[in-house]
C-alpha positions as CSV (number, residue, x, y, z in Angstrom):
1,X,8.3,-21.2,-8.3
2,X,11.0,-23.5,-7.9
3,X,14.7,-22.5,-7.7
4,X,14.0,-19.1,-6.3
5,X,17.4,-18.2,-5.5
6,X,18.7,-18.6,-8.7
7,X,15.7,-16.6,-10.4
8,X,16.8,-13.9,-8.1
9,X,20.6,-14.0,-9.2
10,X,20.2,-14.0,-12.3
11,X,17.8,-10.7,-11.9
12,X,20.6,-8.7,-9.8
13,X,23.3,-10.0,-12.5
14,X,20.7,-8.4,-15.4
15,X,19.9,-5.1,-13.5
16,X,23.5,-4.7,-12.7
17,X,25.1,-5.2,-16.6
18,X,21.8,-3.3,-18.0
19,X,23.1,-0.5,-15.8
20,X,26.6,-0.9,-15.8
21,X,27.0,2.1,-18.0
22,X,25.1,4.4,-16.2
23,X,26.7,7.1,-14.1
24,X,25.7,5.2,-11.1
25,X,26.8,2.1,-12.4
26,X,30.2,3.4,-12.9
27,X,30.2,5.3,-9.6
28,X,30.0,1.7,-7.9
29,X,31.5,-0.7,-10.3
30,X,29.1,-2.6,-11.3
31,X,31.2,-3.8,-13.9
32,X,33.5,-5.5,-11.2
33,X,30.6,-7.1,-9.0
34,X,30.0,-10.6,-9.6
35,X,28.2,-12.0,-6.6
36,X,25.4,-11.2,-3.9
37,X,27.6,-10.2,-1.5
38,X,30.0,-8.1,-3.5
39,X,26.8,-6.2,-4.6
40,X,25.8,-5.3,-1.0
41,X,29.1,-4.1,0.0
42,X,29.4,-2.1,-3.1
43,X,27.1,1.0,-1.9
44,X,25.1,1.7,1.6
45,X,20.8,0.9,1.5
46,X,19.6,4.1,-0.2
47,X,16.0,6.0,0.4
48,X,14.1,8.5,-1.4
49,X,16.2,11.5,-0.5
50,X,19.9,9.8,-1.5
51,X,18.3,8.7,-4.6
52,X,16.4,12.5,-5.3
53,X,19.3,14.2,-6.5
54,X,19.5,11.7,-9.1
55,X,15.9,11.3,-10.3
56,X,15.1,15.1,-10.4
57,X,17.8,15.1,-13.6
58,X,15.9,11.8,-14.4
59,X,13.2,14.4,-14.4
60,X,14.9,16.9,-16.6
61,X,15.5,14.2,-19.6
62,X,19.2,13.2,-18.4
63,X,19.6,10.0,-19.5
64,X,21.8,6.9,-18.4
65,X,21.7,8.5,-14.5
66,X,20.5,5.3,-12.6
67,X,19.0,3.6,-15.9
68,X,19.8,2.6,-19.2
69,X,18.8,5.3,-21.8
70,X,15.9,8.6,-20.9
71,X,13.4,7.8,-18.5
72,X,9.8,9.6,-19.7
73,X,7.8,7.9,-16.6
74,X,7.4,8.4,-12.9
75,X,5.5,7.2,-10.6
76,X,3.9,10.2,-8.1
77,X,3.1,9.5,-4.5
78,X,2.7,11.0,-1.8
79,X,2.6,8.0,1.0
80,X,1.5,7.6,4.5
81,X,4.1,10.1,6.0
82,X,4.3,13.0,4.4
83,X,2.4,15.5,1.7
84,X,5.1,16.0,-0.1
85,X,5.9,14.0,-3.2
86,X,7.6,11.4,-4.2
87,X,8.7,10.9,-8.1
88,X,9.4,6.9,-8.4
89,X,11.1,6.4,-11.9
90,X,9.4,3.7,-14.0
91,X,11.6,3.0,-17.0
92,X,9.7,1.0,-20.1
93,X,11.4,-2.1,-18.7
94,X,9.9,-1.7,-15.7
95,X,6.6,-0.9,-16.9
96,X,6.7,-4.2,-18.7
97,X,8.0,-7.0,-17.3
98,X,7.3,-5.7,-13.4
99,X,3.9,-4.2,-13.2
100,X,2.0,-4.9,-16.1
101,X,3.4,-8.7,-15.8
102,X,2.6,-8.6,-12.4
103,X,-1.2,-7.7,-13.3
104,X,-1.0,-10.4,-15.8
105,X,0.5,-13.0,-13.1
106,X,-2.3,-11.8,-11.2
107,X,-4.8,-13.1,-13.7
108,X,-3.6,-15.9,-14.2
109,X,-4.1,-17.2,-10.6
110,X,-7.3,-15.6,-10.2
111,X,-8.4,-17.9,-13.0
112,X,-6.5,-20.7,-11.7
113,X,-8.6,-20.1,-8.3
114,X,-12.0,-19.4,-10.1
115,X,-12.5,-22.1,-13.2
116,X,-15.3,-19.7,-14.0
117,X,-14.3,-16.3,-14.0
118,X,-15.2,-14.2,-16.8
119,X,-13.1,-11.1,-16.4
120,X,-12.7,-11.0,-20.5
121,X,-15.9,-11.3,-20.9
122,X,-17.7,-8.3,-19.0
123,X,-16.1,-5.3,-17.6
124,X,-13.3,-4.3,-14.7
125,X,-13.2,-0.7,-13.0
126,X,-9.9,0.4,-11.9
127,X,-9.6,3.5,-9.6
128,X,-6.8,5.5,-10.9
129,X,-5.4,9.1,-10.7
130,X,-4.0,11.5,-13.7
131,X,-1.1,11.9,-15.0
132,X,0.8,15.4,-15.9
133,X,3.4,16.2,-17.4
134,X,6.7,16.8,-15.9
135,X,7.8,20.6,-15.3
136,X,10.2,21.4,-17.4
137,X,9.9,18.8,-19.2
138,X,7.0,18.0,-21.6
139,X,8.5,14.6,-22.7
140,X,8.2,13.2,-18.9
141,X,5.0,11.9,-18.1
142,X,4.1,11.8,-14.4
143,X,1.1,10.4,-12.4
144,X,0.3,7.4,-9.5
145,X,1.3,4.3,-10.6
146,X,-2.4,3.6,-11.2
147,X,-3.1,5.5,-14.1
148,X,0.1,5.1,-15.5
149,X,-0.9,1.5,-15.7
150,X,-4.1,2.7,-16.7
151,X,-2.3,4.6,-19.6
152,X,-0.5,2.0,-20.7
153,X,-2.9,-1.3,-20.2
154,X,-2.4,-3.7,-23.6
155,X,-4.7,-3.7,-26.3
156,X,-6.2,-7.3,-25.1
157,X,-7.8,-5.5,-22.0
158,X,-8.7,-2.1,-23.3
159,X,-12.3,-3.4,-24.4
160,X,-13.3,-5.0,-20.9
161,X,-12.3,-1.7,-19.1
162,X,-14.6,0.8,-18.2
163,X,-15.6,3.5,-17.4
164,X,-14.0,5.2,-21.1
165,X,-10.1,5.7,-20.2
166,X,-10.9,9.9,-20.1
167,X,-13.3,9.3,-17.2
168,X,-10.8,7.4,-15.6
169,X,-8.0,10.1,-16.2
170,X,-9.6,13.4,-14.9
171,X,-7.4,15.6,-13.0
172,X,-10.5,16.9,-10.4
173,X,-10.8,14.0,-8.1
174,X,-14.0,15.0,-6.8
175,X,-15.5,16.0,-10.5
176,X,-14.4,12.1,-11.2
177,X,-16.1,10.4,-8.8
178,X,-19.1,11.8,-9.0
179,X,-19.0,11.3,-12.8
180,X,-18.1,7.8,-12.6
181,X,-21.2,7.4,-9.9
182,X,-23.6,8.4,-12.1
183,X,-22.2,5.8,-15.3
184,X,-21.1,2.9,-13.1
185,X,-24.8,2.5,-11.7
186,X,-26.5,2.0,-15.1
187,X,-23.5,-0.8,-15.4
188,X,-24.8,-4.2,-15.3
189,X,-21.6,-6.0,-16.7
190,X,-19.4,-5.4,-13.8
191,X,-17.2,-8.1,-13.0
192,X,-14.0,-7.2,-11.3
193,X,-13.4,-3.9,-9.7
194,X,-9.8,-2.6,-8.3
195,X,-8.4,0.0,-6.2
196,X,-7.7,1.5,-2.8
197,X,-10.7,0.7,-0.4
198,X,-11.4,3.8,1.3
199,X,-12.0,5.4,-2.3
200,X,-13.8,2.8,-3.4
201,X,-16.1,2.7,-0.4
202,X,-16.8,6.4,-0.9
203,X,-17.7,5.2,-4.8
204,X,-20.2,2.6,-3.8
205,X,-21.8,5.0,-1.3
206,X,-22.5,7.3,-4.3
207,X,-23.9,4.6,-6.5
208,X,-26.0,3.4,-4.2
209,X,-27.8,6.9,-3.0
210,X,-28.2,7.4,-7.2
211,X,-29.6,4.3,-7.4
212,X,-31.6,3.9,-4.1
213,X,-30.3,0.2,-4.2
214,X,-29.8,-2.0,-0.5
215,X,-25.9,-3.2,-1.5
216,X,-23.6,-3.2,-4.6
217,X,-24.9,-7.1,-6.1
218,X,-27.9,-5.2,-6.7
219,X,-26.3,-2.7,-9.2
220,X,-23.5,-5.2,-10.3
221,X,-25.3,-8.8,-10.2
222,X,-22.5,-10.1,-12.1
223,X,-19.5,-9.3,-10.0
224,X,-17.0,-11.7,-9.0
225,X,-13.4,-10.4,-7.6
226,X,-12.3,-7.4,-6.1
227,X,-8.7,-7.0,-6.1
228,X,-7.3,-4.7,-3.3
229,X,-3.8,-3.2,-1.9
230,X,-2.0,-0.5,-0.7
231,X,-3.4,-0.7,3.0
232,X,-4.3,-3.6,5.1
233,X,-8.0,-4.7,4.6
234,X,-8.6,-5.6,7.7
235,X,-10.2,-2.7,8.9
236,X,-12.9,-2.2,5.4
237,X,-14.0,-6.4,5.6
238,X,-17.0,-5.3,7.5
239,X,-17.7,-2.6,5.1
240,X,-16.9,-4.3,2.1
241,X,-18.9,-7.8,3.6
242,X,-22.2,-5.0,3.8
243,X,-22.0,-3.6,0.1
244,X,-21.3,-7.5,-1.2
245,X,-23.4,-9.9,0.9
246,X,-22.5,-13.4,0.6
247,X,-19.7,-15.1,-1.0
248,X,-20.1,-14.3,-4.2
249,X,-16.9,-12.1,-4.4
250,X,-13.9,-13.3,-3.9
251,X,-11.1,-10.7,-2.4
252,X,-7.1,-10.9,-4.1
253,X,-4.7,-8.9,-2.3
254,X,-1.7,-7.4,-4.5
255,X,0.9,-5.9,-3.6
256,X,1.6,-3.1,-6.7
257,X,3.5,-0.2,-5.2
258,X,5.0,3.1,-6.7
259,X,8.2,1.2,-7.1
260,X,7.2,-2.1,-8.4
261,X,4.8,-5.0,-8.3
262,X,5.7,-7.3,-5.4
263,X,3.4,-9.7,-4.4
264,X,-0.3,-11.0,-4.7
265,X,-2.3,-13.5,-2.8
266,X,-1.6,-17.5,-3.0
267,X,-5.4,-18.6,-3.5
268,X,-9.3,-17.4,-2.3
269,X,-8.4,-19.2,1.0
270,X,-5.1,-17.8,1.6
271,X,-5.0,-14.3,2.5
272,X,-1.2,-14.5,2.6
273,X,0.7,-12.9,-0.7
274,X,3.8,-15.1,-3.0
275,X,6.7,-12.6,-3.2
276,X,7.1,-12.7,-6.9
277,X,10.6,-13.6,-7.8
278,X,11.0,-13.0,-11.8
279,X,10.1,-9.4,-12.2
280,X,13.1,-7.3,-12.6
281,X,13.3,-6.9,-8.7
282,X,16.2,-8.1,-6.7
283,X,14.9,-8.4,-2.9
284,X,17.1,-7.6,0.3
285,X,15.5,-7.6,3.5
286,X,16.5,-5.6,6.7
287,X,16.1,-7.4,9.6
288,X,13.7,-5.2,12.9
289,X,17.3,-4.6,14.6
290,X,19.1,-2.9,11.7
291,X,16.7,-0.4,10.9
292,X,18.0,2.6,12.5
293,X,21.7,1.8,12.9
294,X,23.9,4.0,10.6
295,X,25.3,1.0,8.8
296,X,22.4,-1.5,7.9
297,X,23.0,-5.2,6.8
298,X,21.1,-7.2,5.2
299,X,19.9,-10.6,4.7
300,X,19.6,-12.8,1.7
301,X,16.4,-14.2,0.4
302,X,17.2,-17.9,1.5
303,X,18.6,-16.3,5.0
304,X,14.8,-14.9,5.9
305,X,13.1,-16.4,9.0
306,X,9.5,-17.1,9.4
307,X,7.8,-14.5,11.9
308,X,10.5,-12.0,11.8
309,X,9.5,-8.5,10.6
310,X,11.7,-7.0,7.7
311,X,11.8,-4.0,5.8
312,X,11.8,-4.3,2.3
313,X,15.3,-3.1,0.2
314,X,15.0,-3.4,-3.3
315,X,16.8,-3.0,-7.1
316,X,14.8,-2.5,-10.0
317,X,14.9,-2.2,-13.4
318,X,14.1,0.9,-13.4
319,X,17.4,2.0,-12.0
320,X,16.5,1.7,-7.6
321,X,19.3,0.9,-5.9
322,X,19.8,-1.0,-2.8
323,X,16.2,1.2,-1.9
324,X,13.8,0.9,1.0
325,X,10.3,1.3,0.4
326,X,9.2,2.1,4.0
327,X,7.4,-1.3,3.9
328,X,8.0,-4.1,6.2
329,X,6.9,-7.9,5.6
330,X,7.0,-11.1,7.9
331,X,7.5,-14.2,5.9
332,X,4.7,-17.2,6.4
333,X,6.4,-19.9,4.5
334,X,9.7,-20.3,2.7
335,X,7.7,-23.2,0.4
336,X,6.9,-21.0,-1.1
337,X,8.1,-17.6,-0.1
338,X,4.8,-16.4,1.2
339,X,4.4,-13.2,3.5
340,X,2.1,-10.6,4.7
341,X,2.3,-6.9,5.2
342,X,3.0,-5.9,8.2
343,X,2.8,-2.2,8.5
344,X,5.8,0.7,7.7
345,X,8.9,1.6,8.8
346,X,8.3,5.1,10.5
347,X,4.3,3.7,11.8
348,X,4.9,2.6,14.7
349,X,4.2,3.6,18.6
350,X,6.9,2.9,20.6
351,X,6.9,6.2,22.8
352,X,7.0,4.0,25.9
353,X,8.6,1.4,24.9
354,X,5.4,-0.8,24.0
355,X,6.5,-1.6,20.0
356,X,3.1,-1.6,18.4
357,X,2.9,-1.9,14.9
358,X,0.1,-1.8,12.5
359,X,-0.8,-5.3,12.0
360,X,-1.4,-5.4,16.1
361,X,-3.5,-2.5,15.7
362,X,-5.1,-3.7,12.5
363,X,-6.0,-6.8,14.0
364,X,-7.0,-5.9,17.4
365,X,-9.7,-3.2,15.6
366,X,-10.7,-6.2,13.4
367,X,-11.6,-8.5,16.5
368,X,-13.1,-5.3,18.7
369,X,-15.6,-4.8,15.9
370,X,-16.5,-8.4,15.3
371,X,-17.4,-8.7,19.1
372,X,-19.4,-5.2,19.8
373,X,-21.3,-4.9,16.3
374,X,-19.3,-1.8,14.5
375,X,-17.8,-0.7,11.5
376,X,-14.4,1.5,11.1
377,X,-14.4,3.7,8.5
378,X,-10.8,4.6,9.0
379,X,-8.0,5.4,11.7
380,X,-5.2,6.5,13.2
381,X,-2.9,6.4,16.5
382,X,-0.6,8.5,18.4
383,X,0.7,8.3,21.8
384,X,-0.1,10.6,24.3
385,X,2.8,11.7,26.5
386,X,3.2,12.1,30.1
387,X,1.4,15.6,31.3
388,X,2.5,16.6,35.2
389,X,2.2,13.5,37.0
390,X,-0.2,12.2,34.8
391,X,0.9,8.6,32.8
392,X,0.9,8.5,28.8
393,X,-1.4,6.2,26.7
394,X,-2.4,5.8,23.4
395,X,-5.1,8.2,21.4
396,X,-7.4,6.7,18.6
397,X,-9.2,9.1,16.2
398,X,-11.9,6.3,14.9
399,X,-14.3,7.4,12.2
400,X,-16.8,5.1,12.7
401,X,-19.5,3.9,9.8
402,X,-21.4,1.9,12.2
403,X,-20.3,3.3,16.1
404,X,-21.0,1.2,18.8
405,X,-23.9,0.9,21.1
406,X,-21.0,1.9,23.7
407,X,-18.3,3.4,23.2
408,X,-16.5,2.7,26.9
409,X,-16.9,-0.8,26.1
410,X,-15.3,-0.7,22.7
411,X,-12.2,0.8,23.6
412,X,-12.0,-1.7,27.3
413,X,-12.3,-4.3,24.4
414,X,-9.8,-2.9,22.2
415,X,-7.2,-2.6,24.7
416,X,-7.5,-6.1,26.2
417,X,-7.4,-7.4,22.3
418,X,-4.0,-4.9,21.5
419,X,-2.8,-6.9,25.3
420,X,-3.2,-9.8,23.8
421,X,-1.4,-9.2,20.4
422,X,1.5,-7.6,21.8
423,X,3.3,-8.8,25.0
424,X,5.8,-5.1,25.3
425,X,1.9,-3.3,25.2
426,X,0.4,-5.9,28.1
427,X,3.4,-5.0,30.2
428,X,3.5,-2.0,29.9
429,X,-0.6,-1.4,31.0
430,X,-0.2,-4.2,33.8
431,X,-1.6,-2.3,36.5
432,X,-1.4,0.7,34.7
433,X,1.7,1.0,35.6
434,X,3.6,2.8,32.7
435,X,0.3,3.6,30.2
436,X,-3.2,4.3,31.0
437,X,-5.9,2.5,29.0
438,X,-6.3,3.7,25.3
439,X,-8.7,6.5,24.5
440,X,-10.4,6.9,21.9
441,X,-12.2,10.1,20.0
442,X,-15.0,9.3,17.8
443,X,-14.2,11.4,14.4
444,X,-17.8,13.1,12.5
445,X,-17.9,11.1,9.3
446,X,-16.1,12.9,6.6
447,X,-13.2,13.7,8.7
448,X,-10.1,12.2,7.5
449,X,-11.7,13.4,3.7
450,X,-11.3,16.9,4.8
451,X,-7.8,16.1,6.7
452,X,-6.7,14.9,3.0
453,X,-8.1,18.1,1.3
454,X,-6.7,20.1,4.0
455,X,-3.5,18.8,2.6
456,X,-3.9,19.0,-1.0
457,X,-3.8,15.3,-0.7
458,X,-7.4,14.3,-2.1
459,X,-6.7,11.8,-4.5
460,X,-6.2,7.9,-5.2
461,X,-3.0,7.2,-3.3
462,X,-3.9,9.5,-0.1
463,X,-3.8,6.6,2.6
464,X,-4.1,7.9,6.3
465,X,-1.4,6.9,8.4
466,X,-2.3,4.1,11.0
467,X,0.6,5.1,13.4
468,X,3.1,7.8,14.0
469,X,5.5,8.0,17.2
470,X,4.5,11.7,17.4
471,X,1.1,13.5,17.8
472,X,1.5,15.3,14.4
473,X,-1.0,14.4,12.7
474,X,-3.6,13.6,15.9
475,X,-2.9,17.5,16.5
476,X,-3.8,18.4,12.8
477,X,-6.9,16.4,12.5
478,X,-8.2,17.4,16.0
479,X,-7.8,20.8,15.2
480,X,-9.6,20.4,12.2
481,X,-12.8,19.7,14.5
482,X,-12.1,23.1,15.9
483,X,-12.4,24.6,12.6
484,X,-16.0,26.0,11.3
């Protein structure tokens, strides 16, 4: 996009002006704010807990709180770090000019990259959740962002959507998977699919069981595109290569979070994503050195540095103001502004000064699986603390689809790959002085699904927390292995 900084300045002025007469706008003197620096000075960085009292009032139908008028849609997200649901406001303006616009931008990119694309000839599958009235306010509805977008799908796209909307928005997720598998096993005209890879893998397996086919291209011979997002695709790449052998299916990563549609893959052969500037979102970036300070200072778009880790801070046309999404990104280019998602602020392991992030573990695991043939369905990592005179280390819980022939060799190579990718981890592992080699616990198939069910989180939005600087998740999952 030409003049991205100017576009961002205009969007900030637009949303600030639109919210000047809301309670939040009056409280922070939006009518007096003229520059981006003044905007950054008029309020501190916000998180969900600081905005929750205002969002709760919006959910009860109160108008003009964080955004103009009454907001009737709320995106429900449990994220990866808690079982407690978050409700993100989705104004009509945000829905049209951010989420739906981002979808059209993605479709334009697909048609630009694939001249033979036939998305408006054959069928598309989107994995979505369900929608329910907000308790206490029947005028308002809540559901995951995919379900909200399915509900508001433009008329031009509806004839190409499968299965029907009633099935797509079924409340019982397990029943929905079974029904979809039976219907989609007979669908020959599938051309595009979209959704979190974890749950599509479950669906694919059910379809193959129903059909007796070897791979999904035998079921869907016309499939061209898979759009994915929400989690890194690296751990799932090998599994999808088995479902879709060859190079017929093209993979496009999108960044459509509950808070907004922020990015899309820049091309078939370019895995980096393009930051969407003209979608009702104003961006700031929080350097890693600022993440845990009491008073945080962001930097502007034009001041970002290539290769540095930033937490994403957004202000949107739904009433999120200087809000931290929790995601971390690293820019790979400034002309245009392209980036990759590196993890989440609260997903890291730094119990011993090793500063391991999700990008490190995803890449190390992918390299190891390529070198020692294996396929990982899902994983999580936590520190294993000092006990008595023993040293600490990392514990990996891996759920394999195809386990390696030699798990010990796999663990040793994974440890070496992680050293190569993270110099701090390498330093702590030097001659086992501070850290012992990582330990792998191989989980039985379906363990993470059982854990989700035990947490009441068996939905399309549930994501396995990759890293944690504590053992809460790991100990909880290990406890499931001991239960009958």
